[in-house]
N, C-alpha and C positions, 0 to 999 in steps of 0.2 A: 141370704145376703152375702155376708159374709164369705163363704166359701168362694161365691161369683168373684168376689173383690179378690182373695185371696189368690185364684186359678188366673184372673186375669191379669194380677201381677206379677205373676208366674210365668207367663205366656210374653209379657212384653219382654220382662229378664232376659228369658230366652233369647230372644228378639234380638235383644240388646249383643247379649255372648255373639250372637251368629255371623252379626253386622261388623263386630269387632274381630272376631276370629278369622270370616273371609277373606280380605286383603292381605290377613300374615302369608297364605298360601304364595304369593303374589311377589319371592324376593327376587333379590338378583342373583344370577344363576350364570353358569359358564357352560357351554356345549360345542365339542371339537366337530369342526366341518370334515365327516370322515369319520376315520379313526384319531386316535390318541394312543397310538404305541410307544412301548417301554424302549427307550433308546433314540425313536425318530425325533421328527419335526411335527409338528399340527399347527394346523389353524384355529386359531380357540375365539368364540363369540361370550362376548358378554351381555348379556339379556339385562336390560333394566326396565323395569316395568313402573308407572307412575301408579304411588296406592292412594293418592291424596283426591281430593273433588276439589279443591281449591287451592293448590299449588302446584307446582309444573318443578319437575328436576332440573336443577343445574349446573350439579357435579356430580361427578363419579371419582372416587379413588379405591384403586387393587393392588394393593400389598402383593407379592410375590413370595413365595415360600424361602425362605431362609434357610431351611434344614436342605432345601435340594434345590441350588443355585441354580439358572438358567445362563448360557452361555448367549442364546441370541433370542433378542424380542424385540421383536419390532411392530409398532402398531401400524394398523391400515390408519391413512387420513379420514376422517369423518365432515362432511359439511357442515359446518357452523359450531365447530368443537377446538378447542383448543386443548394441545396435545404437551403435557408437562413427561420426564422421562426423571427417574430418581435412582441414581446408581450409588453401590457401596463398598467399601473394601471386603475382602472373600479372608476368611481367616485361613482356609485351605485353598491354593491357587485350583482350576479346573486346566486339564489337560485335553485342549482339542484341537484334534488336526495337526497335532504335533506342536504347538503353542501353548504357552501357559497364558490364561484369564486370570486375572490379579479382583477383578470388578464386576458383580452384577448387578442387573436391573433389581431393585430394592421395591420401585412402588411406580405407577403410573396413575396420571388424572388427567382427565376429563373434564374442562370448564367452556360452560355455554360460551358462546362469543354473540352469533347472531341467531340462535338457536336454542331451543327447551324439549325437555318433554312432558308438552301437557297431560293434564287427565285425561284417560282415557287409552291410552297412548306406553309405546314400550322402543325403545331404542337398543341396536347394538352395536357394541363396539367390538371390530374385530384385533386378532393380535398375533402375528406367527412368533412361536416360541421353539425351543428347542437346544441342546437334547434333552429328548425327556427324560427322567434318570430309569436306569434299570433295577434298581433296588425297590422300589414300590406300588403300591398298587391305587395309588390314590394324591391329587396333590391337592390343597386348600389355599384358595386365596379369600384373607380377607376381604371385605370390602365396606366401603364407606360412601352414602346418599344424600347429598344437600339437595332440598329445596331452597324453592326462594320466598319463601316465609322464614327462613333462616333454620329451621327443624334438618336434623340432620340423624341419621339413621343407620344405623352400626350393625353390620351384616356379617358378624365376627365370632359367632359361636358355634365351634367344630361336633360335627356331629360325632356319637357314638354310636357303634357297631352294636345292632340290636335292639337302639335306647329308642327314646322317642324323639320327634324331630324338634331342634330349640325353638324356641320363638321367633329368633333371629338367625337363623343357620348362613355361614358362609359358604361361598360357591365352591364347590368342591368337583375335580376332574376326575374321571373313573381310568383308569390306564389300562389298556388291553395288551395282551401278548405280543412280545416282541417280535418284528419282522423281518425274513431274511436278509433285505434288502430296507435300511432305514430312512433312505432318503427314497423311497416311493418308486419302484423301479429301475433306479438309476443302474444298476449293477445287473439288472438283467438284460438290459438294453444295450449295454457297454458291450455284455456277451454275444450277446446276437450280432452286434456289428463286428465283434471279434471274429464270429464263425463265418460271416457273411465276406469277408475280407479274405480270409482263410479258404473259403468257395473259391473267390475271385482266383485268386493268387494259383489255388493248385489248376483252376480252367486255363488261366492264360500261361504256365507252365505245360500242361498237357496242349494246347495247339501249338507252341512254342516247338515242342516233341516234336508233333505229328509235319511242321511246314519241316524240321530239318530233317526228319526222314523220308520225307518227299521230297527235297530236294536233293538229300543222296542218292536217292531213286533215279533222282530224272539224270542227274551226272553219271551213274553208274550207266544206264542205257546208253547215254549219247557214247559213251566211252568204246562200250560193247559193240556198239553199231559202226563204227569208224573204224575200228579195229577187224572187224568182218566186212567193211568196205574194201582196205587193204588186202586182207587175204585173197576178197574174190578178184581183187585187180591182179596181185603176185600170179594166181592160179589160171586164169586167163595167160599171161605175159607167156609164163610156164608153158604152155597147152600151144602157143606159136610156135615159140622155140625150138620145142620136141618135134613140131609137124615139118618144119623146115631141115633139120639134120636128117628125117628120115627122106623128104625128096631129095636132098642132096647124095 
């Protein structure tokens, strides 16, 4: 009887651990739309699942990495959510397209207005960012999730390489190798357009050359024809005069 009770207690305890540990896997995460290449621009989705059965998520705060500041951060409007963008001064200004950037976005906050993330649902919050650093393999975005029952969950623990996942891991963005064109094909399109213009200019020049040559040939032919007519008339006149002289 005691063994049965111990086994039952152990089973209940194990089930409790599973129930508690289960939701931990559904944490706030970040994923790029396509690739997030070093030195390029990307659209990121911050995915926020609701982990509670009796509460709804009403606020998300995402801190942007201070060690790799991003010169451009533009959130996409999310229906039913207000967006607040906080900026901070940079210790070292960034050089972007010949301009000095002295401040960068440090945090973006989404607050539910007439919407929320209900139990059993998730919400994505898109943000366009760039230029991504060229000297890093990943970016860590610390996030804070707030529920309507005032509970706050801090997803701020940085994972370590080769270590176990923390209980409250921060969203991590993996960066891919730098692309030849950081703006997603713009340079290739410009090059192609330039080649097309060159081809068109060459074709136009060739056409003009042919037209000029054809015009020159026509002029030469007309001139030679007129000269031939004049010579022929002169020859006829000479023949007539010679015949009269003989008759005389």
